[in-house]
N, C-alpha and C positions, 0 to 999 in steps of 0.2 A: 887758955881749954877755955872762957866762954864762945869766944868765935867758934871753933872746934863745937860747941855743944852747937851751937843755932847754926850752923850748917847743916849736922847731921839730920836737928829736925826739920830744917828748912827741904835737905832729899827725902827725909818720912814724909812729913805731910804734898812730897812732890809724887811718891809712888801713890801714895790712896787717891789724894787726886784722879791720875789716872785709873787710876781700881774702881773707883766710882762711877768714871767717863762712860768705858770697858760693860759695867754693869747698865745703867740707863741703855748707852746708847743699842743694846743687843737687845733690849728691853722692849724700846721701842723701837726697833725693828720686827723682833716678831709681834709686835702692836698692827703693826703697816701690810708684811709680805699675809699677815693671819688675817687679817681684811674683818678689823671688826669692827664692830658698828660708832663705834662709844674711840675712835683710837683718833679724830682730833681734833678728842679735848682731852685725850686720855697721854699724848705723846709730849703736849706742853706740858700736862701740868706734872709729867717723869722731869721734864728740866728746870719746871720750879723745885719737886722735891727734890733734885738730884745736887741744886744750888742750895737751899737752906738747912738738910738735915745732916749732909759731914761738916762743918761748920764746929770749930772748935770756938773756946774761947777766949776770948778778944777778935772774931774774926770775924766779927759783920759786918766793921771796916767795910768791908771787899763785896758787899750788898748796899751802897749808899746812895741814894739815889739825885744827889742833890737840887736838895727841892729847896736851898732857906738858901737867903742871898748870903754871900755874893754868890755862893756856890747858883746856883737860877740864872744870872745873870751869865754866866760865864758858857754856862752847858745848853742856850737859848742861842746865844750870841757863836759859840764854835756848829752848832746845830745849823742856822741860817748860810754863814760865811762857807763852807765848808759846804751844804748846797748850793750855793750857786759855780760852784767851783766844782761837785762833783758827779752832778745829777745828771748837767746837758753835756759828760765827758760819755756818761755811762747810754745816753738815751744814742744818739751818736755813734758809737761801741756798738749797741743795739742794732741799729739801722743798717752799720756795714757787713754786720755777721749775717741778718736776714741777706742784704746783698749780695755775697758767697753763695749764695745756697746752702747753708750751715743751720739751719732751723728752719723744725715747720710747729705751726706752731699742735695741739690735738682736742688742745680742750679751749672748749669756753670759760673766759673771765668771770671772775660774778657767779659762777654758776649754784642755779637748786637756792640761793638766799639774796637778804636787798644789798644794795652796799651798805648802810647802814651798819645791816649787822655784821660784814664782811673786816669792813673797819677796825668795828670793835672788836670783833676773834685777831685779827689780825695787827694792834697793837695792842692791848691788853692783856691776850694770848701768848703768840709766836714770838710778835719778838717782846714783849715784856719778859718772856719766862727765860727764850732760848740766852739772852742779854744775861739776865741772872746769873745762870750757871756759864756756858763761852766769857763772857766775859768781868762777874763778877767772879761768881768760883775758881773758874782754873786759870784767868787770868792774873787774879790778884794768887794765888798759888804759886806761880809759875815768878811775879814777882818778889815772892819773897825768896823763890834758890833763888834765882835771877841778883837779887844782891848781899844772897850769901855767898856765892858763889864768883862774881864775875866783879873786877874793876871799873872799869871800862862803861862810861853814861852811857855811851849809845847801843852796847850790851846789855845793858842792867832799861833800858828804854826797851829792844824793839826785840830783844830776843822771847818773849812769853808775849806780846806783842803777834808774830810768829807762830811760834808755840802753838796757843789759842785758838787761831788765824788755818793753823791747816790742821787742831783735830776739832771746828764747825765743818769745815771741808766735808773730812771724814765720817763724820757724825752723819751729812746729808746722806752719800755715796754709800750709805750702812743703811740708809735704814728707808730708802729711797730703791736701791741698788741699779742704781746712773749712776755711771764713771763721768756722766757731765754735770753732773753735781758735784763735782773735785771745782767747778767757775766760782764754787761760792765762795772760793780765799780767796780771793781780792775784794767785795766787801765787806770781809771776814778782819783781812789788813786792815781797813779804815776804820771799821767798827770798833778792834783795840785800839787805835791809834786815838780814837776820840775819850775814847775810855781812861788811857794813858795820859792824856791831856786837862781831864776836866780831872780824871781823878777820882768820877762819881758815875754812873746807869744811865741819868737824866740821855744826854745827847746819845751816846749810840744807841737807844733804844726806836727813842725819834727818830732816827735816821735809817736803823731797822727797819722798822713801820712804812716807811717812806719808800726808801730802794723797793720794799713788797709791793707798794701801793703803788708807783710807779712800771714796778718790772709789770703787774698785771695788767695797766693801763698800754702797753706799749704791747705789749701779744692781744690785746680786744682790738688795738688797731690794724692789724692784717689777718688778726683769722675771721 
């Protein structure tokens, strides 16, 4: 009986999570398409609010940052070691993409702001709030659903990672109205893996911000 109640609670929480996703993503798309002057600030704030406001009692753990030892050491280690593998491969893939003629930069990186300003915005707004929402709130809710629904460890681990990455990509397509944004599904898998392996958000936030920085530097190198 308790197991059935847990399953129903997990399913209900998942439905509410999807409802929050729809509301926040639709609002963010409206702000972007409406060309609001403060959209670049309001949209990250929406992700942050979307992560925090719907939390129920006992769900504060979903937004754990891992800043205390040994969690801090684990997050830094995962971030550094995974970066040594992922970002060189990402850079190589970018250059192949350019070589095959699939990409033409149309914007100038860091346009209109200084590099320190951009770094603060990238790490403390974009990466932080998107990770709070997609890897904290959404992936955390899907983890509860997977534990209640599946028996195999692989499904419990990977289903939340894949589903949160899919919604991450879908949100980027909806907000920017660009089907090429579906490509962020793959870094979404990477960020979700970090969240699942460390049990907190610090490594995924650092990797998300670094990924954006590497992208901007690569785009700048061919602009």
